[in-house]
N, C-alpha and C positions, 0 to 999 in steps of 0.2 A: 587870248580870246576864250571865253568860257564855252562858246558853242562849238569850238574845234579842239579836239584832244588828240594828241599824237601818242601812239603806242610804241613800245620798244621794238616790236616786230616790223615797224615801218608803216603800219596801217594808220588810218585816220578815222576817228569817230566824230560824227557830226550830231549836234542836238538841233532838231528841226521843229518848226511850227508850220503845219500844213494847212492851206486853205483850199479844199477841193471845190470843184464846180465854178472856178474862176473863168473869166473870158479867155485868158490865154495862160500858158505855162511859162513861169518866169521866176527869177529870184526877186524878192521884195524887201530886201534889207534885213534889219533885225527886229525881232519881236521879243522884248525882254532879254533873256539870256539865250535865245535861240535864233537860228537863221530861218527867216520866213520864206517859204516857197508857195507860190500860187500854182495850182494844178487845174487844167481845163477838164480833167477826168472827174466823173462823179464818184462819190464815196460808196459805191455799191459793188458787191461781188469781187472785191480786191482790185478793181480797175484803177483806183487812185494810187494804191501801192505799186502796181505794175508801171503806171505812168511815172511815178517818182523815181523808181529804179532806172527806167529807161532815160529819163531826163538827166539824172545825176551822172549816169555812165557816159552819155553823149557830152555833157558839159565838161566832164573831167578827162575825157579822152581814154576811157577804159571800157572793157567789156562789161556787159550786165552781170556776169558771174563774179566780177570784182566788187560788186555793190551788194551788201547784205543788210537787210532790215533786222536790227538787233532787238528793238522793243517798240511798242506802240502800234501793233498791227491794226487795231480798230480805233485808234486815238488820233487826234490832231498833233499831239506831241509825240515825236518819234526820235529814235536814235538809229543812225545808219553808219555802218563800217565800210570804208573804202580801202581797197588794197591797191598798191602800186600807183598812188597819186602823190604829186608834189603838193604839199600843204600851201605853198605860195600861190598855186593856181586856184585853190579853193578860197583863200583869203581875198583874192581879187574879185570874187563875186559880190563882196560887200564893199560898196564905195564909201569912203569917209564923208561924213556930213559937212 
């Protein structure tokens, strides 16, 4: 999967496409080569990034400190690194068509 990359240190990097200001926060399948996530938070003052980190931490069963925004601070296209996560758990977020 091109949206999920495993590193030698055991961390996982996700390529994401974010849709802020949605009705609810949820996984929304794939958007090209990225995992799409809808966020209820607005894209102002870092609220969407904070909501993204909290959502991924809860969904993956890790602390917020285990989720790091690598790139895309002000963009809809983001890369996020997760530590201590089983990649199979992340893969389950995207249901096959």
